[in-house]
N, C-alpha and C positions, 0 to 999 in steps of 0.2 A: 768312464769316458776317456778315449784316447786324444791326444794332442798331435798336431801336424809335425812332421819331421823338422828339425832346426833349420835346415837349408831353405826348405819351402817357406818356413815362417819368416826368415830373413827376407826372402824375395817378396813376400806379401807386404811387410813393413816398408821395403824400398819403394814399392809401387804406389803405396797409399800416401796422400798428401792431404792430411786433415787439418783444418783449423780448430781451435779450441778456445771456447769463450764462456765465461770470463776467465777461465784458467783450465789446465789440464790437472784434475785432481790426482792424489795418489791412488784412489780407487773411486770409481764412478757409481753412484747410487742408481740401481735399476728399479727393483721392487723392495721398498723399504718402508715398513708399516708397523713392525712389532719386534720383540726380541727374537721371534722364530721366523718371521717373514722379513728377512734382511739380506737381500741378493744384490751382489755387486760385480763389477768388472775391474778386476786389478789392473792398474795402469803403469805405476812406477817400476823402474827397471829392475828393482830388487827381486821381482817375481812376476811383474805384470807385463802388459803388452803394449804399452804406450798410449792406451786409450782407444784402441780400435776394436770394434765389436765383431768384426769378421777377420780373424787373424790367426787361427790356430790355437786360441785359448778359450777355455770355457768360463762361463759365469760361476760365481762361487758365493758360498755363505761368507759371513764377515771374516771367518778364520781362514779363508782360502780353500776350504773343502768344496770340492765341485759340486754344484747343483746344475746338472745338464739342462741347457735351454738352447734350442737350436732354431735357426731360421734360414730357409732357402726360398728362391723364387726362380720360376722358369719363364724366360722371355722368348717367344717365338721358338719354343722347344729346347732351348739351352739353359741348363741349370746354373745358378749362382748361389754362393753362400753369403748371407748378410748377418748371421749370428752365430757363434760357436765354431766347433770344429767337426761338423758331421761328415761321415763317409771319408775319412783321411785316406789319401792314396787313390782316390776315385778320379782324381784329375778335374775336380770341379772347381772352377774359377771363383775367387772371392769378389764380391761387389766392392768397388772402391770407395771408401769412406772420405768424404770431402769436407765435412764439418761436424762439429759436436758443440752443443751448448747446454747449460743447465741453468734452472731457476730454483727457488726454494722447494718446489713440488715436482719438477719434471727434468728428465734428461732426454735430449733429442739428438739422434744421430741421422745424418744425411748421407745418402750413397748414390754414386753414379753407376748404374748397373749396365755395362758394356756400351755406354754412350747411347742407349736405347730408351731407357726409363730412369727416373729419379725416384729413390725410395726413401721415405721418411719413417723412422721408428721412434715413437715417443713413448717413453716409460713415465707414466703419471701415478704418483703416490699422494693422493690429495690429503691435505691436513685440515681438519675440522675442530679447531680448538673450542669453538663455541656451539658445536653440535655433537653431543655425546653419542647420539644414536648413529650418526654416520661414522664418527671416529672409532666407534666400537668394532666396526667391520674390518677384519684383517684381510683386506683385498688390496690389489693394486691393478692398474690398467696398462695394457700395451696396445698402442694404435698404430697401425702400419698402413700408410698411404703411398700409393704409387701414381705417377703421372708420366706421360710421354715426355721424353727429353729432346726428341728430334723432329716433332711435329707429325710423325707418322703413327698409325695405329699399330699396336703390338698385342699379340695374344700372351696373357699373363696368368700364371697360377702361383698362389702363395702358399708356403708351408711353414708351420711352426710345431714344435713339440716340446715336452718336458720329460725328464727321466725320473725314474723311481728314487734318485738320489735326494730328492727334496724331503723324503718322508722320514729319514732316520739318519743319525750320524754313524751307524754301523752298517756297512755294505753287505755284511753277511746275514742281516735280518730279512725276513720274508715280507715281500711286497704283496699286496692284493689290490685290485682294482675293479672298476665298473665303468659302464658308459651309459648315459642316459640323456634325456631332454627334460627340461623343466616346464611347469605350467606357463611360464613367461616366454616360452618359445627359444630357450637357450640350450645348446648342446654342451655337455661336460664330460670330461674324464675325471672320475673320482679315484684318488689313490692313497693308500693308507698302510700303516704297518699291521700285518696280520695279527700279531699278538700285541695289543696295545699296552703300554706301560704309562699309567696315569701319573703325572706330575714328575716325570723323570726325563733325563736328558742324556745323550751320548754326543761327546764333542760339541756340546751346547746346543744341538738340535733337539727339538721336541720329539718324544717317542710316543705321542698320543695326538689324536685328532685327525681330521680328513682334510686332504688337499684337493683343491678344485682347479682344473685348467678348462676354461670355457670360452665360447663364442657363440654368436647367433646361428641358430639352426636353419640356415638358409638352404635354398634348393641346390645352390652351387657348392655346398659343403660336402666333403667326404672325411671319414675318420678311420683310424686304425691304431691298435695297440700291439706290441710285439717287440722283438729284438730291435735294437738301434739300427743294425745293418738292414734287416729286412724292411722295416717301415720306411726308413729314409730312401732306400733303393727304389722302393715302390714309387715314391714320388719323383725321384731323379729320372726314372725311366718312362713314367707314364703321366706325371702331372697331377695324378689323382691317387686317392688312397683306396683300400679294398672294402672299407665299411665292415670291418671284421674285429673281433676281440680275441686276444690271446688269453686262453683260460689256464694257462700253466702258470700259477702263481709261484713265484720263486724269489731267490735271493737277488738283492738289488744289483749285485755285480755278475749275476749269472746271465750272460748275453744281454745285459743291460736293458731291461724292458723301458720302452718309451711310449708316449701317448700323444699321437699327432692329429693335427687338422690340416686339411688342404682346401684352399678356396679357389675356385676357378672364377677369375674376375673378368673372363672373356677378352673381348677386343678393347684395349685401353687406348683411347685417343686423347683423352684430357686427364681425368684423375678417377681414382677408385680407392676406397680404404675399407679395412676390416679391423674390428675392435675384439681384443681378447681381455680376459681378466684371469689372474692368478690369485689364489687365496687359500687361507687355512681356517677351518671351523673347528674349535675346540669348545665342547659344551661347558667343561669346568676349566677355569683359568688358574686358580691358585689354592694352596692350603694356607689358612690363615689362623693364627693364634690370637683371636680377638677377645671381645668381652665375654663370650660365652665359650671360651676354649677353642680347641682347634676344629676348624670347620673347612669344608669345601666351598669355595666361592665361585658361582658360575661366571662365565664370560658375559660381559654386558649385553652384547647383541642377543643374547637368548631372551632378554626381557622385551625385545621388540619383534622377534621373528620366531615362528614356530618350528622351523626346520632349516637345515643347511641350505637347501635349494631356494627357499624363500628369501634368505639372506643374499644369495648369490643373484637371484633375479632382480632384487632391489638395487644392488650395486651396479650390475651390469646396465640396467635401465636408467641409472642416475648419471650417466656419464656427461651429459650436457650440463647438468648442474655442477658436477665435479669440475669441469672445465672452467665454468664461469667463477665458481668459488675459488679455485686454485689461482686463476689469473689475478682475482682481486687480493688474495694473499701474497702473491709474488710481487704485485705492484706496491702494496703497502710496505713490505720489507724493503723493496728497492728504494722507495722514497725516504723511509726512515734511516736506512743504513747509509745511504749516499749522504743524507744530511748531517749524520753523526760522524762519519769518518771516510767519506769519499768512496770511490769505485772499489778500492781495496778492502773496505769493510764489507761492502756488498758481496765481493767474492767470497768472503769467509761466511757471512751469515746465510747466504743462499745454499751454500755447501753443507752447512751445519744443520739446517731446519730439519729435515726429514730424519736424520740421525738422532738429534735431540728428542723428537717426539717418539721415535720408534723404539726407544730404550723402555718403554713402559707400555702397559696395556690396561684397558678399562675392564673392570669386574664389579659384580654386584648386582643390583636391580635398580628400578626406577626410584625406589625410595631412599636407597643408600648405595652410593656408587664409589668406588675406589679406583686409584690409578696406581698400580703396582709396578715398581721399577726394578729392572735387572742391572746390577754392576757388570755390564758386559766386559769381557776380555781380561779383567783383572782377577777379582775374587769370586765373582759369580753370585755375590750375596743378593738378597732381596732387601729393598728399601735401605740401601746404605746411605746414612745421613750426609756424610762428607762427599758423596757423589751426587746426591740430590741438591747440595749446596751450590756447586758451580753450574748445575743445570738450571737453578731457580730463576735467573734472569730471563731465560727464555720463556718459562712458564708464566712469569709476571707479564711479559710482553705479549704472549699469545692470549692467555686468559688466566688471570689470578685464581679462579676457581680450581683450575688443575694443580696448583700449588697446595691448595687446601686438601685436595683429594689425595695427594701423594703423602701429606703430612698426617692425615686422619689415622691410617692403621698404626703408626707409631705412637700416637696419643692413646689410641684405644688399648693397645696391648700394655702400655706401661701404667695407665690409670686404672687398669683392671688388676694391678699387682702382680703381673706376670713376669716382672723384671726385678731382681733383688736389690739393685744399687740405687743410690740417691741421685747419681748423675745420669745423664742420657745415654741410652744404648747406641751402640755403633750401627747396628743393622737389625733387620727383623728376620733374619734366617741366613744360614751360611750357604744355602744352595737354592736359588730361584728355580722353580716357582713355589718353593716351600718356605713360606713367611711364617714359620712355626715358632719364632722367638728364640729367646735364651733364658729359660727359667733358672738355669744353672749360673747365669751371669758370665759365661765364658765367652763372650764376644770379643772382638778385637779391642784392646785397651787404648781408647782415645777420648778420655772423658772431657778434658777441657774443650777440645775441638768440637765435639758434638754438642755439649751444652750451649757453647756460643752459637753454633749453626741453627740449632732448634729456635733459640730466642730471636735470632736475627730473621730467620725465614718466616716465623710466625707473625712477627710485627710487620715485616714486609708485605705478607698477604693482607693482613687487616688494614694497613694503610691504603693498599691498591683497591681493595674491595669494600672499604668503609664498612668493615665487619668487626665491630667492637664486642659484639656477642661472642665471637669465637675466643677472644682474649679472656673474656669472663669465664667461658666454659672451661678453659684450661689454665686458669689463673693459678691454681694451687701447685700443679706440677712444674709450671714455669718458675714459679717462686722457688720451688725445690731446687731446680737447676741452678737458678741465680745464686742461691745459698753456697752451692759448690764453687761457683765462679768467684764470689766474694773471698772465700778461703783460698783459692788456688791461682787465680788469674794473674796477679801482679808478678809472682815468682814461680813460674811453671815448673813443676818437677820434671825430672828426666823422663821424657815420654815422646811418643811419635805424634805428629800432626797428620793432616790429610795427605801430605806428601811422605807417606810412610816408607816408600822405597828409598828415601834419602837417609833414613836411619833416625834413631832417637837422639834427643838433645835437651839438656836442661836450660831454662831461662831463655827459651826462643822468643826473640823480639816480636816477630809477627803473630805468633800464637798468643802471646800475652795480650797484644792488641785486640785480637778477636775476643778474648775474655772480657776485656774492659769494655769494649763496645757492647757486648752481650748484657753487661750489668746496666749500661746506659740504656739499652733497648727496653729492658725491664722496668726502668724508670718511667718511659714512655708508656708502656703497657699498664703499669699502675696508674698513671695519670689519666689515661683513656678510659679506665674501668672505675674511676672515682676512688681509688685507694690512695688519697692524697699523702697520707703519712709515709706510706711505703714509697711512693714516688720521690718524695724528698729524700728519703734515706739512701734509695738506689742511686738517685742522680748525684748526691754529695759524695758517695763512694766512688762512683765512676769518675767523677772530677778530681777527687784525691789521687786515684790510681793514675789518671793519665798525666797529671802533673809530676808524679814520681817517674812515670815511664819516659817522659821526655828526657830526663837526666840518665836513666839507665839504658835507653835505646840508642841514643846517638853515639857515633864514633868520635871519641874525643880527639880534637885537632885535626880531623879529617878535612881535606880540601880536594874536591868540593864536599860539602857536609853531606852525611847520609846516615841512615840508621845501620845497625849491625845485624848479623845473623842471630847472635846471641849476646846477651849482656856481657860487656867487658872485652869482647873480642874485636878489638878496634881494626884489625886488618880484614874483617870479614864483611860481607853485605848480602842482601837477599832481596827479592821481590817483595815489597810491603804491600801485597794484594789485599790484605784484610782491611787496609785503609778504605778501601771501596765502600765497605758496609757503612762507615760514618756518613759518607756522602749519599748512598742509596736510602737510607732511612732519615736523611735530613736532621741528624742528631746535633750537629754543630759541636760535637765533643772535641775534635782534634783541630788544633790551630792550623791556619792556612800555611803557615811557614813550613810545616811537615810535607804537605801537598807539593809545594813549590820545590823544596830541596830535593824530594825524591824524584820528581820529574826531570829536573835539571841533572840529577846524578845518573839516571838511567842513559842519557845520551852519551855519557862518557864511558860506558862500559858495554855499549851496544856491539855485539858481533854481527856477522852477515845476516844471520837468520833470528836475531833477537837478543834479549837480555837473559843471561843464565839465571835460573831458579835461585841459586846461591853460590857461594865461593867454593863449595865442595865439589862442584861438577860443572861442566859446560853445557849440560842439557837444560831445558826449560820446559814450562808447561804453557801452551798457548791459551787456554782458559784464563790462567792467572795473568798472563801478559795483557789480555783484553780488559781484565779488572783494573790493572795498573793504567792501561791507555784511557779508560773512561774517566779517570779523575785527574789526568795530566794537564787538563785545561787547555790553553793555547801554546803550550810548549812544544818544541820540535819533537820530544819524546813520544807524543801521542801518535803522530802520523808514522814515526820511525817504527814504533812497536807494531802498529797495524800493517804497514807495508812489509815489514820483515816476515810476519806470519803469512801474509798473502804470497809473498815470494817463495816461502817454503812450500806452500800448497802447490804452486805452479811448477816448481822445478825439482822437488824432492825425488830420490830414487825410491823412497818408501812406497810400498805397493798395497797396503791394507787401507781400509776406511779411515778417514780423517783422525789421525792420532792427536792426543793432547800432550804427549811426551816426545820431544825430539831434541837432537843436539843442535845448538846454535852455531856450531862451526861447521860441522859436515853437512847439516841439513838433512840427516837421516836419523833412524832409529838410534838411541844412544848405545854406545858400546859398553857402558858400565851401568846400564838400568834395564828395566823390563821393556817388552815391546806391548804397547797398547794400541787398541783399535776400536772403532765403532762405539766407544764409551758415550753415554748420555752427557757427560760432563762437557762436551763440546758446545752445549747450549750457553755456556760462559762467554762466547764471542759475542752474544746479544748485550752484554753488559754496557757498552757505550750508547746503546739505544735507550737506556733507562735513566742515565745521569747526564744533566745538562752541564756542559763545560763552563 
């Protein structure tokens, strides 16, 4: 796909005057439903377009690789572009974007088209945390509505297409396609890689499965596949398509095959709309080394639908329910986030929701379902424990059963003896979707971190779901991991924590706290499962350790008082975000004085865009800032942390999907750290919704 010349792009942006509500994100979620259906509009000035859908920029995968998605409209014979950059140099005017808004489930763009009609494009990726059947469908909606803007009737034709760039991360791969209609009366373009490579990725895009671009097979519909220039010019010149298929299957970048629909809306005096859906159907989701060795696990949707097109028909026909359900979810998040942290927290949670959920996908069958997660943009691992950990507040908020389903594969693998160490594994596979374990034990070495995370998340699930049977089922291995913490937590060896990019360090104050809280969590687990002697032992150990930790962790003579980054380093400090776990689990382990001193201290080291992660760098992590905000009580720090992150979201030049790692001074990606985007860890911004101040 080609972009508009720079000068024309500047003119487009100068003409457009759009509002953005509640913020102008670094990248705008369009179709965001799974690790492979994650399509965005980059907005930040580092490489984005300012948040304008029709501006000479293409929609993209989370890593900014183009996945062409075009939209045009003809009004009284004059064509306009409302999405993407089709037919550069053809002199087609762009529709003027006047407004953009987003909620937890949708992104809405409003256009003034030549002063003649108003066009609204609504991208809806519904979230169904309590409905596994619907959530299992990797589809998203685009609803395009037009209405007369001047009171007169106008002859309107609507055009959309997708390119073959959706099907592979390698543009030299051969694309194949088909056109058909379903039993439910829907027309579709099916596009796929001619030579499928099961369970493989190129530049993080899936190399297997069938993509569907569909709409209702109305009498006013025409279709066409072919080169981008041919298909789009056909609509530009005629307002309709040729109802023909290009049968020259070829490389994705060979005259860029596209798959278009044109809808003749006729004379529009009031309003008319057209609904589309984009989706991916993969019969097999992951490879998993479980209780019975390595097996292929089917996508969960296959347990409910016998074919791709049956799934497509259901999803398309379910739009009314999707709208109702999504509005209810949006409303609930709005109510809860506003109550917990005001409008700024709603700005964050509503941007994070789709991204948090779409980092994972459902697999298995009706008897046993799993929620497999990808560590997007960093290591690409499957089921990374310390990525699940910052995600888990969102899962607890949305539906605790999802947390159980994401923990289950880790328990199953390790309880089957497939991991050689006595501490918890770091991840379930180095390259998603291959959750094939680490029988050699050579996963990333993060033992204290992951033991603490597993204990904390398991108890958090059981508390929210009132599921003590789950604790009993896994009591043996939970005890094994606690044994490791008893030996190692108080004085952590030189090792990395979840913030591995910051480097290894011995005696990390925050890491030690996680381990001690993990031991205390096991005391609660033992008590809930009737193991009273163990409960007493673990609880007394945790109490002994926390008492010693107070002396080790605090910076001697510091004013204001605060904990250190590592023991004895009195000039250091860091976000003590693991304190959140004490409050989340209602353990009552850590004295209130620590909560109060940390909240007060954060206000004294606040930069424009937040509190640095620690004294080694000026960068921070937004998920951990929200853990800290959740337990800051009524202090100024709570709102300062929330507002600083919201300000970052609204003003950053960063142009990729909501990053968790950014610089608190520049408000951009860190110059001395990695560039993260679209990671499921952003679910951590839901932490303030779970803990009462």
